[in-house]
Kinemage of the C-alpha trace (Angstrom):
@kinemage 1
@onewidth
@group {chain A} dominant
@subgroup {mainchain}
@vectorlist {calphas} color= white
{ca met a 1} P -33.771 25.025 -8.633
{ca thr a 2} L -36.454 24.517 -5.997
{ca asp a 3} L -37.778 27.617 -3.359
{ca pro a 4} L -34.482 26.946 -1.013
{ca arg a 5} L -37.628 27.413 2.092
{ca glu a 6} L -38.309 23.826 0.720
{ca arg a 7} L -34.899 22.080 0.586
{ca pro a 8} L -33.781 20.867 3.349
{ca asp a 9} L -31.536 22.091 6.344
{ca ile a 10} L -29.372 19.336 7.214
{ca ile a 11} L -27.474 18.642 10.673
{ca leu a 12} L -24.467 16.058 10.526
{ca val a 13} L -23.013 14.823 13.647
{ca met a 14} L -19.644 13.163 12.947
{ca ser a 15} L -17.215 11.191 15.828
{ca asp a 16} L -14.211 9.773 15.373
{ca glu a 17} L -13.392 5.816 15.823
{ca his a 18} L -16.804 4.481 17.089
{ca ser a 19} L -17.580 1.183 15.880
{ca pro a 20} L -21.037 0.514 15.818
{ca arg a 21} L -20.663 -2.474 17.988
{ca phe a 22} L -20.339 -0.708 20.745
{ca ser a 23} L -23.805 1.109 21.148
{ca gly a 24} L -27.404 0.002 22.460
{ca ala a 25} L -28.502 1.527 18.894
{ca tyr a 26} L -27.031 -1.718 17.390
{ca gly a 27} L -27.623 -3.943 20.387
{ca his a 28} L -24.741 -4.116 22.253
{ca pro a 29} L -25.685 -5.118 26.118
{ca ile a 30} L -23.723 -2.955 28.252
{ca val a 31} L -22.521 0.586 26.080
{ca his a 32} L -25.390 3.032 27.525
{ca thr a 33} L -26.326 5.272 24.462
{ca pro a 34} L -30.012 6.387 25.146
{ca asn a 35} L -29.947 9.144 22.471
{ca met a 36} L -28.274 7.105 19.794
{ca glu a 37} L -31.272 4.741 20.593
{ca arg a 38} L -33.434 7.556 20.475
{ca leu a 39} L -32.049 8.760 16.950
{ca ala a 40} L -33.135 5.406 15.817
{ca ala a 41} L -36.002 5.026 17.245
{ca asn a 42} L -37.352 8.368 15.134
{ca gly a 43} L -34.974 7.574 11.902
{ca leu a 44} L -33.215 5.079 9.806
{ca thr a 45} L -30.690 2.754 11.092
{ca phe a 46} L -27.946 1.274 8.168
{ca asp a 47} L -26.592 -1.658 9.696
{ca ala a 48} L -23.787 -2.321 6.757
{ca ala a 49} L -22.375 1.357 6.507
{ca tyr a 50} L -18.781 1.325 5.827
{ca cys a 51} L -15.430 4.118 5.607
{ca ala a 52} L -14.244 4.113 2.325
{ca ser a 53} L -10.717 3.878 4.198
{ca pro a 54} L -10.372 2.921 7.859
{ca ile a 55} L -8.263 5.725 8.862
{ca cys a 56} L -8.891 9.794 9.743
{ca val a 57} L -7.891 12.019 6.770
{ca pro a 58} L -8.776 9.297 3.696
{ca ser a 59} L -11.885 8.152 4.864
{ca arg a 60} L -13.062 11.902 5.961
{ca met a 61} L -11.342 13.275 2.217
{ca ala a 62} L -13.420 10.256 0.715
{ca phe a 63} L -17.196 11.224 2.746
{ca leu a 64} L -16.292 15.049 1.683
{ca thr a 65} L -15.063 14.188 -2.240
{ca gly a 66} L -17.782 11.203 -2.777
{ca arg a 67} L -13.921 9.606 -4.261
{ca tyr a 68} L -11.940 6.843 -3.254
{ca pro a 69} L -8.545 7.621 -1.379
{ca thr a 70} L -6.618 6.470 -4.209
{ca arg a 71} L -8.103 8.925 -6.972
{ca thr a 72} L -7.451 11.884 -4.508
{ca glu a 73} L -4.242 10.571 -3.210
{ca thr a 74} L -5.047 11.088 0.252
{ca trp a 75} L -3.472 8.175 1.269
{ca asp a 76} L -2.724 8.192 5.365
{ca asn a 77} L -3.084 10.758 7.938
{ca gly a 78} L 0.225 12.988 6.650
{ca ala a 79} L -1.338 13.629 3.382
{ca pro a 80} L -3.141 16.475 2.535
{ca leu a 81} L -6.397 17.147 0.179
{ca arg a 82} L -5.880 19.103 -3.032
{ca ser a 83} L -7.530 22.365 -3.054
{ca asp a 84} L -8.470 21.756 -6.517
{ca val a 85} L -10.649 19.001 -5.597
{ca pro a 86} L -14.587 19.639 -5.438
{ca thr a 87} L -15.726 18.649 -2.155
{ca leu a 88} L -19.867 18.405 -1.525
{ca ser a 89} L -19.552 21.808 0.757
{ca his a 90} L -18.597 23.462 -2.599
{ca val a 91} L -21.820 21.753 -4.146
{ca met a 92} L -23.655 23.020 -1.716
{ca arg a 93} L -22.594 26.752 -1.388
{ca ala a 94} L -22.650 26.446 -5.317
{ca ala a 95} L -26.901 25.405 -4.388
{ca gly a 96} L -27.370 28.696 -2.589
{ca tyr a 97} L -26.548 26.702 1.098
{ca asp a 98} L -24.815 28.286 4.195
{ca thr a 99} L -22.183 25.604 4.964
{ca val a 100} L -20.944 25.678 8.618
{ca leu a 101} L -18.088 22.959 10.264
{ca ile a 102} L -17.636 23.344 13.985
{ca gly a 103} L -14.783 20.808 15.147
{ca lys a 104} L -13.036 18.188 13.329
{ca met a 105} L -12.168 17.740 9.665
{ca his a 106} L -8.659 16.382 9.997
{ca phe a 107} L -7.879 18.613 7.132
{ca ile a 108} L -4.149 18.448 6.465
{ca gly a 109} L -2.243 21.141 5.325
{ca ala a 110} L -2.941 25.456 4.888
{ca asp a 111} L -6.550 24.488 3.411
{ca gln a 112} L -8.492 24.390 6.379
{ca met a 113} L -12.035 24.882 5.107
{ca his a 114} L -12.466 23.051 1.358
{ca gly a 115} L -15.717 24.722 1.084
{ca phe a 116} L -16.797 25.595 3.839
{ca ser a 117} L -18.174 29.044 4.466
{ca thr a 118} L -17.503 29.584 7.997
{ca arg a 119} L -15.491 27.336 10.435
{ca leu a 120} L -16.336 27.992 14.205
{ca val a 121} L -14.222 25.660 16.144
{ca asp a 122} L -11.108 24.219 14.065
{ca asp a 123} L -8.961 20.823 15.009
{ca ser a 124} L -5.359 21.794 15.425
{ca arg a 125} L -4.279 21.747 18.793
{ca val a 126} L -5.233 18.035 18.479
{ca cys a 127} L -4.832 17.027 15.215
{ca gly a 128} L -2.467 19.306 13.986
{ca thr a 129} L -2.126 20.523 10.209
{ca trp a 130} L 1.483 19.625 9.268
{ca ile a 131} L 2.376 17.286 6.270
{ca asp a 132} L 3.803 13.700 7.670
{ca thr a 133} L 4.464 10.718 6.767
{ca asn a 134} L 4.428 6.614 7.001
{ca asp a 135} L 7.501 4.766 5.641
{ca trp a 136} L 6.365 1.388 3.573
{ca asp a 137} L 9.684 0.524 3.484
{ca ile a 138} L 10.283 -0.501 7.580
{ca pro a 139} L 6.225 -0.940 8.040
{ca asp a 140} L 6.914 -3.169 10.978
{ca ala a 141} L 8.492 -0.559 12.751
{ca pro a 142} L 6.865 -0.054 16.515
{ca arg a 143} L 4.968 3.223 16.725
{ca ala a 144} L 6.894 5.057 19.517
{ca lys a 145} L 4.155 5.499 22.678
{ca ala a 146} L 1.294 3.477 20.866
{ca arg a 147} L 1.302 1.020 23.741
{ca glu a 148} L 1.015 3.908 26.090
{ca arg a 149} L -2.604 4.586 24.849
{ca leu a 150} L -3.446 1.816 26.900
{ca leu a 151} L -1.460 2.173 29.730
{ca asn a 152} L -3.178 5.443 30.668
{ca ala a 153} L -6.585 4.368 29.969
{ca gly a 154} L -9.026 5.682 32.378
{ca lys a 155} L -10.867 8.787 34.126
{ca gly a 156} L -9.325 12.126 33.357
{ca arg a 157} L -9.475 15.026 30.873
{ca thr a 158} L -7.537 15.893 27.638
{ca pro a 159} L -7.233 18.756 24.620
{ca his a 160} L -9.515 16.625 23.119
{ca ile a 161} L -12.156 16.564 25.578
{ca glu a 162} L -11.755 20.397 25.870
{ca gln a 163} L -12.196 20.838 22.075
{ca asp a 164} L -14.915 18.429 21.979
{ca glu a 165} L -16.682 20.688 25.053
{ca glu a 166} L -15.987 23.863 22.605
{ca val a 167} L -17.678 22.495 19.668
{ca leu a 168} L -20.590 21.408 21.669
{ca ala a 169} L -21.220 24.867 22.954
{ca ala a 170} L -20.657 26.204 19.968
{ca ala a 171} L -23.342 23.911 17.792
{ca leu a 172} L -25.948 24.987 20.574
{ca lys a 173} L -25.528 28.591 20.041
{ca phe a 174} L -25.519 27.982 16.325
{ca ile a 175} L -28.832 25.886 16.480
{ca ala a 176} L -30.353 28.233 19.000
{ca glu a 177} L -29.427 31.476 17.248
{ca leu a 178} L -30.619 30.187 13.620
{ca pro a 179} L -33.292 32.872 11.870
{ca pro a 180} L -36.311 31.278 10.460
{ca arg a 181} L -36.265 29.766 7.275
{ca gly a 182} L -37.877 32.302 5.878
{ca asp a 183} L -35.121 34.935 6.435
{ca arg a 184} L -32.141 32.678 5.667
{ca pro a 185} L -30.712 30.197 3.464
{ca pro a 186} L -30.764 26.626 3.950
{ca val a 187} L -27.899 25.219 6.374
{ca phe a 188} L -25.609 22.011 6.018
{ca leu a 189} L -24.113 22.073 9.440
{ca cys a 190} L -21.474 19.583 10.326
{ca val a 191} L -20.639 18.945 14.028
{ca ser a 192} L -17.452 17.114 14.639
{ca phe a 193} L -16.425 15.303 17.715
{ca asn a 194} L -12.898 13.573 18.224
{ca ala a 195} L -14.406 11.295 20.803
{ca pro a 196} L -14.506 8.519 21.797
{ca his a 197} L -10.783 8.725 19.394
{ca phe a 198} L -7.722 8.056 22.401
{ca pro a 199} L -6.410 9.121 24.679
{ca leu a 200} L -8.565 6.710 26.556
{ca arg a 201} L -9.498 9.156 29.412
{ca ala a 202} L -13.024 9.474 29.959
{ca pro a 203} L -14.440 13.047 31.833
{ca glu a 204} L -17.421 11.013 32.866
{ca his a 205} L -18.913 7.196 33.071
{ca phe a 206} L -15.378 5.683 33.984
{ca asp a 207} L -17.082 3.781 37.000
{ca arg a 208} L -19.928 3.034 35.431
{ca tyr a 209} L -17.945 0.380 33.269
{ca trp a 210} L -14.732 -0.442 35.549
{ca pro a 211} L -13.962 -2.709 36.888
{ca asp a 212} L -17.058 -5.017 36.637
{ca asn a 213} L -19.399 -3.849 33.305
{ca val a 214} L -17.106 -4.695 30.918
{ca asp a 215} L -17.400 -7.802 28.236
{ca met a 216} L -14.111 -9.004 27.104
{ca pro a 217} L -12.860 -10.244 23.844
{ca his a 218} L -12.711 -13.574 22.964
{ca ile a 219} L -9.300 -14.280 21.416
{ca thr a 220} L -6.947 -17.038 21.790
{ca gln a 221} L -3.120 -17.563 21.070
{ca ala a 222} L -3.594 -20.003 18.243
{ca glu a 223} L -5.825 -17.094 16.734
{ca leu a 224} L -2.997 -14.575 16.895
{ca asp a 225} L -0.434 -17.654 15.543
{ca ala a 226} L -2.818 -18.120 12.552
{ca gln a 227} L -3.630 -14.325 11.642
{ca his a 228} L -2.920 -12.608 8.291
{ca pro a 229} L 0.571 -11.416 8.211
{ca phe a 230} L -0.753 -7.650 7.622
{ca his a 231} L -2.877 -8.127 10.813
{ca lys a 232} L 0.361 -9.121 12.987
{ca arg a 233} L 2.445 -6.205 11.617
{ca leu a 234} L -0.086 -4.096 12.879
{ca arg a 235} L -0.279 -5.597 16.223
{ca gly a 236} L 3.219 -4.825 16.102
{ca tyr a 237} L 3.300 -1.335 14.712
{ca phe a 238} L 1.274 -0.294 17.669
{ca asp a 239} L 3.305 -2.276 19.990
{ca leu a 240} L 0.334 -4.395 21.097
{ca asn a 241} L 1.586 -7.853 21.647
{ca gly a 242} L 1.619 -9.391 25.028
{ca ile a 243} L -1.100 -6.800 26.010
{ca asp a 244} L -2.486 -7.756 30.013
{ca pro a 245} L -5.968 -8.791 30.027
{ca glu a 246} L -6.433 -6.052 32.375
{ca gln a 247} L -5.101 -3.353 30.511
{ca thr a 248} L -7.526 -4.506 27.850
{ca arg a 249} L -10.468 -4.555 30.077
{ca arg a 250} L -9.428 -0.929 31.430
{ca gly a 251} L -8.980 0.414 28.405
{ca arg a 252} L -12.734 -1.008 27.073
{ca ala a 253} L -14.130 0.398 30.292
{ca ala a 254} L -12.460 3.947 29.351
{ca phe a 255} L -13.709 3.754 25.658
{ca tyr a 256} L -17.147 2.561 26.461
{ca ala a 257} L -16.873 5.762 29.002
{ca leu a 258} L -16.366 8.674 26.099
{ca val a 259} L -19.239 6.447 23.777
{ca thr a 260} L -21.261 7.515 26.487
{ca trp a 261} L -20.134 10.548 27.194
{ca leu a 262} L -20.398 11.581 23.234
{ca asp a 263} L -23.936 10.032 23.254
{ca gly a 264} L -24.720 13.062 25.910
{ca met a 265} L -23.375 15.253 23.634
{ca leu a 266} L -25.573 13.793 21.135
{ca gly a 267} L -28.722 14.210 22.911
{ca gln a 268} L -28.112 18.109 23.638
{ca leu a 269} L -27.696 18.721 20.280
{ca met a 270} L -30.923 16.565 19.025
{ca asp a 271} L -32.885 18.478 21.905
{ca ala a 272} L -31.571 21.873 20.537
{ca val a 273} L -32.560 20.979 17.143
{ca asp a 274} L -36.119 19.931 18.321
{ca thr a 275} L -36.687 22.920 20.206
{ca ala a 276} L -34.648 25.889 17.970
{ca glu a 277} L -37.726 28.137 16.387
{ca gly a 278} L -35.419 28.828 13.238
{ca leu a 279} L -35.884 24.868 12.746
{ca ser a 280} L -39.574 24.591 13.553
{ca asp a 281} L -41.341 25.154 10.470
{ca ser a 282} L -39.689 22.434 8.268
{ca pro a 283} L -37.882 19.814 10.448
{ca pro a 284} L -34.164 19.295 8.946
{ca leu a 285} L -32.574 16.267 7.854
{ca phe a 286} L -30.767 14.859 11.077
{ca gly a 287} L -28.051 12.329 11.291
{ca tyr a 288} L -24.953 10.681 13.283
{ca val a 289} L -22.219 8.885 11.933
{ca ser a 290} L -18.355 7.985 12.266
{ca asp a 291} L -15.418 8.427 10.351
{ca his a 292} L -14.616 4.543 11.168
{ca gly a 293} L -14.597 2.140 13.838
{ca asp a 294} L -12.074 0.842 16.667
{ca met a 295} L -10.972 -2.562 17.500
{ca ala a 296} L -11.338 -2.142 21.066
{ca gly a 297} L -9.213 -5.116 21.566
{ca glu a 298} L -10.730 -7.614 19.225
{ca his a 299} L -8.431 -9.882 17.155
{ca gly a 300} L -5.592 -8.325 20.015
{ca leu a 301} L -6.015 -5.522 17.700
{ca trp a 302} L -6.665 -1.417 18.927
{ca trp a 303} L -7.429 1.766 16.725
{ca lys a 304} L -8.457 1.038 13.144
{ca cys a 305} L -6.118 0.819 9.596
{ca cys a 306} L -7.383 -2.790 9.197
{ca phe a 307} L -10.725 -4.388 7.346
{ca phe a 308} L -12.469 -6.069 10.358
{ca glu a 309} L -16.332 -5.302 11.029
{ca asp a 310} L -14.937 -3.057 13.958
{ca ser a 311} L -12.835 -1.057 11.870
{ca val a 312} L -14.400 -0.528 8.921
{ca arg a 313} L -17.853 -0.647 9.664
{ca val a 314} L -19.377 2.468 10.903
{ca pro a 315} L -22.657 4.049 12.462
{ca leu a 316} L -24.937 5.618 10.508
{ca ile a 317} L -28.889 6.740 11.483
{ca leu a 318} L -30.504 9.531 9.621
{ca arg a 319} L -33.832 11.121 11.018
{ca trp a 320} L -36.043 13.606 8.543
{ca pro a 321} L -39.514 13.630 9.699
{ca asp a 322} L -42.162 13.007 7.673
{ca arg a 323} L -39.918 11.808 4.708
{ca ile a 324} L -37.749 8.917 6.929
{ca glu a 325} L -40.151 6.182 8.231
{ca lys a 326} L -39.286 5.999 11.622
{ca gly a 327} L -37.704 3.386 13.333
{ca asn a 328} L -36.550 1.376 10.107
{ca arg a 329} L -33.367 -0.633 9.546
{ca thr a 330} L -31.393 -1.042 6.135
{ca gln a 331} L -29.451 -4.218 5.639
{ca thr a 332} L -28.330 -2.282 1.911
{ca pro a 333} L -24.068 -1.622 1.844
{ca val a 334} L -23.621 1.798 1.538
{ca ser a 335} L -20.210 3.768 1.703
{ca leu a 336} L -19.481 7.090 3.293
{ca met a 337} L -18.822 8.115 -0.248
{ca asp a 338} L -22.515 7.536 -0.785
{ca leu a 339} L -23.621 9.454 1.877
{ca gly a 340} L -21.463 12.449 0.854
{ca val a 341} L -23.487 12.600 -2.624
{ca thr a 342} L -26.458 12.089 -1.539
{ca leu a 343} L -26.652 14.718 0.648
{ca ala a 344} L -25.262 17.535 -2.118
{ca gly a 345} L -27.958 16.092 -4.342
{ca leu a 346} L -30.576 17.064 -1.597
{ca ala a 347} L -29.067 20.306 -2.192
{ca glu a 348} L -30.429 20.334 -5.605
{ca pro a 349} L -27.208 22.266 -6.954
{ca pro a 350} L -27.384 24.102 -9.918
{ca arg a 351} L -25.735 22.396 -13.867
{ca thr a 352} L -22.340 23.480 -12.589
{ca ala a 353} L -21.603 21.116 -9.937
{ca asp a 354} L -22.392 18.421 -12.113
{ca val a 355} L -18.402 17.546 -12.578
{ca phe a 356} L -18.421 16.287 -8.727
{ca phe a 357} L -21.091 13.839 -9.058
{ca glu a 358} L -19.677 13.063 -12.414
{ca gln a 359} L -16.417 12.567 -10.837
{ca ala a 360} L -17.891 10.743 -7.557
{ca asp a 361} L -17.229 7.062 -7.168
{ca gly a 362} L -19.825 7.396 -4.406
{ca lys a 363} L -23.867 6.862 -5.765
{ca asp a 364} L -26.665 8.593 -4.755
{ca ile a 365} L -28.215 6.322 -2.051
{ca ser a 366} L -31.816 8.796 -1.583
{ca asn a 367} L -33.970 5.782 -2.575
{ca val a 368} L -32.578 3.729 0.394
{ca leu a 369} L -33.361 6.659 2.645
{ca phe a 370} L -36.652 5.966 1.125
{ca gly a 371} L -37.475 2.628 2.104
{ca his a 372} L -35.341 0.449 -1.125
{ca glu a 373} L -33.525 -2.156 0.091
{ca glu a 374} L -30.945 -3.679 -2.046
{ca pro a 375} L -28.676 -6.352 0.260
{ca asp a 376} L -26.288 -7.299 -2.953
{ca arg a 377} L -25.261 -3.541 -3.283
{ca thr a 378} L -21.578 -3.644 -3.514
{ca val a 379} L -19.072 -1.494 -1.289
{ca ile a 380} L -15.299 -1.121 -1.278
{ca ser a 381} L -13.130 0.224 1.005
{ca glu a 382} L -9.278 0.605 0.375
{ca tyr a 383} L -5.975 1.053 2.868
{ca cys a 384} L -2.779 2.346 2.162
{ca gly a 385} L -1.420 3.776 5.586
{ca his a 386} L 0.162 2.403 8.605
{ca ala a 387} L 2.143 -1.296 8.160
{ca ala a 388} L 0.090 -1.857 4.849
{ca ala a 389} L 3.465 -2.130 2.973
{ca arg a 390} L 1.186 -2.598 -0.146
{ca pro a 391} L -1.789 -1.201 -1.461
{ca ile a 392} L -5.170 -3.313 -0.060
{ca arg a 393} L -8.933 -3.627 -1.108
{ca met a 394} L -12.025 -4.709 0.488
{ca ile a 395} L -15.062 -5.392 -1.193
{ca arg a 396} L -17.970 -6.119 0.439
{ca arg a 397} L -21.254 -7.805 -1.644
{ca gly a 398} L -24.303 -9.500 0.261
{ca arg a 399} L -23.018 -11.877 3.035
{ca trp a 400} L -18.857 -11.687 1.629
{ca lys a 401} L -16.520 -9.660 2.249
{ca tyr a 402} L -13.370 -10.132 0.363
{ca val a 403} L -10.108 -8.660 1.362
{ca tyr a 404} L -7.238 -8.362 -1.549
{ca tyr a 405} L -3.535 -7.750 -0.467
{ca his a 406} L -1.205 -6.775 -2.793
{ca gly a 407} L 1.424 -9.659 -2.920
{ca glu a 408} L 0.102 -11.407 0.134
{ca pro a 409} L -2.712 -13.742 0.914
{ca asp a 410} L -6.197 -12.815 0.597
{ca glu a 411} L -8.633 -12.923 2.928
{ca leu a 412} L -12.897 -14.210 2.868
{ca tyr a 413} L -15.373 -14.176 5.123
{ca asp a 414} L -18.733 -14.787 5.219
{ca leu a 415} L -20.437 -12.408 7.748
{ca glu a 416} L -23.354 -14.594 8.042
{ca ala a 417} L -22.128 -17.711 9.297
{ca asp a 418} L -19.383 -15.764 10.973
{ca arg a 419} L -20.028 -12.866 12.273
{ca asp a 420} L -17.150 -12.823 14.307
{ca glu a 421} L -14.737 -13.174 11.285
{ca lys a 422} L -12.926 -15.940 12.884
{ca val a 423} L -12.277 -18.339 9.954
{ca asn a 424} L -10.350 -17.171 6.344
{ca leu a 425} L -12.209 -19.694 3.808
{ca ala a 426} L -10.011 -17.746 0.605
{ca thr a 427} L -8.569 -20.830 0.360
{ca ala a 428} L -10.823 -23.198 0.362
{ca thr a 429} L -12.046 -25.040 -2.150
{ca glu a 430} L -15.701 -24.097 -2.245
{ca thr a 431} L -15.250 -21.033 -2.225
{ca lys a 432} L -12.668 -20.119 -5.185
{ca arg a 433} L -15.742 -18.952 -7.119
{ca ile a 434} L -16.789 -16.605 -4.859
{ca ile a 435} L -13.298 -14.826 -4.849
{ca ala a 436} L -13.290 -15.512 -8.820
{ca glu a 437} L -16.660 -13.342 -8.715
{ca leu a 438} L -14.828 -10.323 -6.044
{ca lys a 439} L -11.369 -10.049 -7.220
{ca pro a 440} L -11.647 -8.794 -10.641
{ca lys a 441} L -14.382 -6.022 -9.490
{ca val a 442} L -11.941 -5.353 -6.578
{ca leu a 443} L -9.258 -4.839 -8.909
{ca ala a 444} L -11.442 -3.302 -11.762
{ca asp a 445} L -9.766 0.434 -12.744
{ca trp a 446} L -7.658 0.055 -9.804
{ca asp a 447} L -3.589 -0.756 -10.215
{ca pro a 448} L -1.767 -1.634 -7.153
{ca asp a 449} L 1.452 -1.749 -8.796
{ca ala a 450} L 0.659 2.178 -10.359
{ca ile a 451} L -0.757 2.724 -6.532
{ca asp a 452} L 2.423 1.112 -4.623
{ca ala a 453} L 4.914 3.107 -6.769
{ca arg a 454} L 2.489 6.274 -6.080
{ca val a 455} L 2.856 6.118 -2.690
{ca arg a 456} L 6.262 4.914 -2.531
{ca met a 457} L 7.154 8.192 -4.173
{ca his a 458} L 5.042 10.442 -1.843
{ca gln a 459} L 6.154 8.753 1.453
{ca arg a 460} L 9.592 10.208 0.157
{ca glu a 461} L 8.550 13.753 -0.895
{ca arg a 462} L 6.821 13.924 2.345
{ca ala a 463} L 9.581 13.096 4.789
{ca leu a 464} L 11.446 15.292 3.358
{ca ile a 465} L 9.248 18.297 3.958
{ca ala a 466} L 8.233 16.948 7.396
{ca thr a 467} L 12.261 16.717 8.042
{ca val a 468} L 12.745 20.594 7.069
{ca glu a 469} L 9.307 21.350 8.850
{ca gly a 470} L 10.602 19.599 12.510
{ca his a 471} L 7.005 18.419 13.549
{ca gly a 472} L 6.923 14.949 14.502
{ca thr a 473} L 4.412 12.472 14.083
{ca phe a 474} L 0.565 12.162 14.909
{ca glu a 475} L -2.976 10.295 14.557
């Protein structure tokens, strides 16, 4: 094993529910994110990074384990990751790293560490840790109070904001107090914020956007009428039909304000890292990523839970001085599972950790970090959560995105010609060969009938537990 002083400290900042579209680093003309732009100017920006499932718990557990949610059975936000599934934190500890989590990771159940050696601020006040369930037998049943998330958008403070402030303070203190590398092991530090996840109450910056500095989604009634049955179900589930345009405007203003507030915290962390004496000898690998996106009104949808780009694509920017070339962008499609596996590999773990890599669906992408491009690389994401009714899986390869809905119509989008995903080409004669190529890849080693049966049984089991324990629902 390499001398631990030669392996990088790794500091990863994670947000919740931030689509890359809504940042200056990814070209948005309004949303103010100077620190994300600063990070991009000094690192590598991924233009085609995807989560393994567009919902919090499945996405985060896939990042940590490198495995698809249907393999770990973390179907939705009430399904716990088993404690006997190794994570990248276990791998890094085996390699001699100090593994520190500060803030949100949305662990469900009794295990609130999953391999981290230290957790300085938990997320139980806003996430809950209890087992809960969806019900695919009534997938279009409206979610209680979902519409209020938009109706209450504006200025304000919430427990989410208060927790993020505690996370920031703890992270700044930890970084400032790090001893020099010669006096400590390497560190994997994950600093994880709630923002810009709802509640859409922004402590700052709301007036920067409201009411005249908001771009609006372009939606027609014809588009909504022609939407896939799942998207119609999802709009009904979140009570999003008939939303007043001014409420959409207010919601987006609050969301933009939360993104800008998050960007300020990111900037403070970047400054702390750049001035910390304990990091001066060997600058760390520093990154920013989100667990999934937010539709923010596009296609008549809010939140996540679907495979439109704003939901399933994530921002990913990595800075590693003298190792990653500054200011580059990559079009190579990657998954958060790939990121987790790559970070674990950089720790140079012992042979006992081989099982983690053998079982991972994610692949090492360190070659992409150092300039290799693979634009036709395949990325898969899946969804078994709210309003799904049956398993859903997406594949992105090159310009094409294909979505397989078990027992429902397909979707196919040309992301080069139709960046806004307005035209479903699944029934077009000229694209039949594309679906013929992609569908077998989606279904390889993935049995939707078996998964459907497992999800429904697990929902019944969790419903019993949730009823007995008397807990409410959460996201």
